[in-house]
C-alpha positions in Angstrom: -30.5 -30.4 -4.6 -29.1 -32.3 -1.2 -25.7 -32.1 -2.9 -25.8 -28.5 -3.4 -27.1 -27.7 -0.3 -24.7 -29.8 1.6 -21.8 -28.2 -0.5 -23.0 -24.9 0.4 -23.1 -25.6 4.2 -19.7 -27.0 4.0 -18.5 -23.7 2.2 -20.1 -21.5 5.0 -18.5 -23.9 7.8 -15.0 -23.4 6.3 -15.6 -19.8 5.9 -17.1 -19.1 9.2 -13.8 -18.9 11.0 -12.0 -16.3 8.9 -15.1 -14.3 8.6 -15.7 -14.2 12.2 -11.8 -13.0 12.6 -12.7 -10.2 10.1 -15.7 -9.0 11.7 -14.3 -9.1 15.2 -10.9 -7.7 14.3 -11.6 -5.3 11.2 -15.3 -4.4 10.7 -16.1 -3.8 14.5 -13.1 -1.9 15.1 -13.7 0.2 12.0 -17.4 0.9 12.9 -16.1 1.9 16.4 -13.7 4.4 15.0 -16.5 5.8 12.8 -18.8 6.3 15.8 -15.9 8.0 18.0 -15.7 10.5 15.2 -19.2 11.8 16.2 -18.4 12.1 20.0 -17.1 15.1 21.6 -13.6 15.2 23.1 -13.0 15.1 26.7 -10.9 17.5 28.4 -9.1 14.9 30.1 -8.2 13.0 26.9 -11.3 10.7 26.7 -14.4 10.7 25.1 -17.2 12.9 26.0 -20.9 12.0 26.2 -23.5 12.8 23.7 -23.2 13.1 19.8 -22.0 16.2 17.7 -20.9 17.2 14.4 -18.3 19.6 15.5 -15.5 17.0 15.3 -16.0 16.4 11.7 -16.5 20.2 11.0 -13.2 20.7 12.6 -11.5 19.0 9.6 -12.1 22.1 7.6 -8.7 23.3 8.7 -7.0 25.0 6.0 -3.9 23.1 6.7 -5.4 19.7 5.9 -6.1 19.9 2.2 -2.2 20.3 1.7 -1.6 17.3 3.9 -4.5 15.1 2.4 -3.0 16.0 -1.2 0.6 15.4 0.1 -0.5 11.8 1.6 -2.3 10.9 -1.8 0.6 12.0 -4.2 3.2 10.3 -2.0 1.4 6.9 -1.5 0.3 6.9 -5.2 3.8 7.8 -6.4 5.3 5.1 -3.8 3.0 2.3 -5.3 3.5 3.2 -8.9 7.4 3.0 -8.5 7.1 -0.2 -6.3 4.9 -1.7 -9.3 7.5 -0.4 -11.8 10.6 -2.0 -9.9 8.7 -5.1 -8.7 7.3 -6.2 -12.1 10.6 -6.6 -14.1 12.1 -7.9 -10.9 9.6 -10.8 -10.4 9.5 -11.5 -14.4 13.3 -12.0 -14.0 13.1 -14.2 -10.8 10.3 -16.3 -12.1 12.7 -17.5 -15.2 15.7 -18.4 -13.1 16.6 -21.9 -12.4 15.2 -23.0 -8.9 18.2 -22.9 -7.0 19.0 -19.2 -8.2 15.4 -18.3 -7.6 15.7 -19.1 -4.0 18.7 -16.9 -3.6 16.8 -14.0 -5.0 13.9 -14.7 -2.9 15.8 -14.9 0.0 17.6 -11.2 -1.0 14.0 -9.9 -1.1 13.0 -11.1 2.2 16.2 -10.3 4.0 15.4 -6.7 4.8 12.3 -8.3 7.0 15.0 -9.7 9.3 15.8 -6.3 10.8 14.0 -3.9 12.7 11.8 -1.5 10.8 13.1 1.4 13.0 16.6 0.4 12.6 16.4 0.4 9.0 14.8 4.0 8.8 17.6 5.2 11.1 20.1 3.6 8.8 18.6 5.8 5.9 19.0 8.8 8.0 22.2 8.3 8.8 23.0 7.6 4.9 21.1 10.7 3.8 22.9 12.9 6.7 24.9 15.6 5.4 27.9 13.7 6.5 26.5 10.4 5.1 28.0 8.4 2.4 25.1 9.1 -0.3 25.4 13.0 0.2 29.3 12.6 0.1 29.3 10.7 -3.0 26.8 12.7 -4.8 28.9 16.0 -3.9 32.0 14.3 -5.1 30.2 13.5 -8.5 28.9 16.9 -8.8 25.5 15.8 -8.9 24.5 17.9 -5.8 25.6 21.1 -4.1 27.3 20.9 -0.8 24.7 22.8 0.9 22.1 20.7 -0.4 19.9 18.9 2.1 19.0 15.1 1.4 16.8 14.9 4.6 13.6 16.4 5.7 11.7 16.7 2.4 9.2 15.0 0.4 12.2 13.3 -1.6 13.5 11.5 1.3 10.1 10.3 2.4 9.7 8.7 -1.1 12.8 7.0 -1.4 12.6 5.4 2.2 8.9 4.4 1.6 9.6 2.9 -1.7 12.8 1.0 -0.1 10.3 -0.2 2.8 7.2 -1.3 0.8 9.0 -2.7 -2.5 9.2 -6.4 -1.0 5.4 -6.1 -0.5 5.2 -5.6 -4.2 7.8 -8.1 -5.4 6.5 -11.0 -3.3 2.8 -11.3 -4.7 3.8 -10.6 -8.2 6.6 -13.0 -8.2 3.9 -15.6 -6.7 1.7 -15.0 -9.8 4.7 -15.0 -12.2 5.9 -18.2 -11.0 2.8 -19.9 -12.2 2.5 -18.0 -15.2 3.1 -20.2 -18.7 6.0 -18.6 -20.3 5.7 -20.6 -23.2 2.9 -18.2 -24.3 5.3 -15.5 -24.6 7.5 -17.7 -26.8 4.5 -18.5 -28.8 3.6 -14.9 -29.2 7.2 -13.9 -30.4 7.0 -17.0 -32.9 3.9 -15.6 -34.2 5.5 -12.1 -35.0 5.0 -10.2 -31.7 7.9 -8.1 -30.4 9.4 -8.8 -26.8 7.8 -5.6 -25.2 4.2 -6.4 -27.1 4.4 -10.0 -25.8 5.2 -8.9 -22.2 2.5 -6.3 -22.4 -0.1 -8.1 -24.0 0.4 -11.8 -22.6 2.5 -11.5 -19.3 1.0 -8.3 -17.7 -2.7 -9.8 -18.1 -1.7 -13.3 -17.0 -0.4 -12.0 -13.7 -3.0 -9.1 -13.1 -4.2 -10.7 -9.8 -0.7 -10.5 -8.4 -0.4 -6.8 -9.6 -3.8 -5.9 -8.0 -2.6 -7.6 -4.7 0.7 -5.9 -4.9 -1.0 -2.7 -5.5 -3.3 -3.1 -2.5 -0.3 -4.2 -0.1 1.8 -1.0 -0.8 -0.8 1.7 -1.2 -2.8 0.9 2.0 0.1 0.8 4.5 1.6 3.7 2.6 -1.6 5.8 3.2 -1.4 5.4 6.7 2.5 5.8 7.2 3.8 8.2 9.9 6.8 6.7 11.1 9.0 7.3 7.9 7.4 11.1 7.4 8.3 11.5 11.1 11.9 10.6 11.1 13.3 11.5 7.5 10.5 14.2 6.5 10.3 16.9 8.7 7.4 19.3 9.6 6.9 20.1 5.6 6.5 16.4 4.8 3.6 15.4 7.2 1.0 12.9 6.2 -2.4 12.0 7.6 -0.9 9.6 9.7 1.3 12.0 11.5 -1.7 14.1 12.3 -3.7 10.9 13.5 -0.6 10.2 15.9 -0.5 13.8 17.1 -3.9 13.9 17.9 -3.9 10.6 19.6 -0.6 10.6 21.7 0.1 14.3 22.2 -3.3 16.3 21.9 -5.1 13.4 23.3 -8.3 14.1 21.2 -9.6 10.9 20.3 -12.7 11.9 18.2 -10.4 14.3 16.3 -8.0 11.4 15.4 -11.1 9.2 14.5 -12.4 11.7 12.2 -9.0 11.8 10.4 -9.0 7.9 10.4 -12.4 8.0 8.9 -10.9 9.9 5.9 -8.0 7.5 5.6 -10.4 4.5 5.5 -12.8 6.1 3.0 -9.7 7.0 0.8 -8.9 3.1 0.9 -12.5 1.8 0.6 -13.8 4.1 -2.1 -11.2 2.9 -4.9 -11.7 -0.7 -3.8 -15.6 -0.8 -4.0 -15.1 0.9 -7.3 -12.8 -1.5 -8.6 -14.9 -4.5 -7.3 -18.2 -3.1 -8.9 -16.3 -2.5 -12.2 -15.0 -6.1 -12.0 -18.4 -7.5 -11.3 -20.0 -5.4 -14.2 -17.3 -6.7 -16.5 -17.7 -10.5 -15.4 -21.5 -10.0 -16.1 -21.1 -8.7 -19.6 -18.6 -11.7 -20.2 -21.1 -14.2 -18.9 -24.1 -12.6 -21.0 -21.7 -12.6 -23.9 -21.0 -16.3 -23.6 -24.5 -17.0 -23.2 -25.5 -15.0 -26.4 -23.0 -17.0 -28.2 
């Protein structure tokens, strides 16, 4: 009894610093943003006194559904493409000899050595009507000479996949590096095809890495505003662009907070649902084992 209580005390003591960090820098700011969403806007760009529902009611703007839908489909597509590219890449890297593995890992990390803005502007130069990509596609007769590769949702999606792909590769690689590849060889020896062994053995074995990669790509993609602003144009606005506009241009902090609430709920809702489903699955597994 004393040992169990001492162990629990030690666990709380070790967890307390990180828990305090999360409460101070995540929970409290989020609650403040939620509270500001119910405050009126000040004509001078501040927060007015009292409480009101009018800020949330103003989200009924007919332009917002299209922006919200665009944000969701671009973020989801970016995440899916990053996973589809990141899983094979991590699978390949995890099976390389240690020295070559470090080289490929370095290649994945190299983009972080340059400024985020510099990389986006580099893509803007490449996608420019006089850029290398446009000239190459025209020379190959894949696009017309008057086609525009910039200021559309396709350009936003391309640059976002490029930007967030390392965030998908690294956690999946970290999980794949610990995977026992002998299990795949055993499955093949038992008659499974390469694809079936990959799908049934490898993917479930690295599911935590895939989940981490999903969160690390999907969450920042939802709030992206620099990429749509630089390469997207007015018809590729996302929620992040509207939040930045309401904060820095319109100086309407309650409205920006209300939009942030939508963004936060869009992240927390699937996370909460996933956690509840996983907890339910674990409970059924425990009950099944006890029944046996």
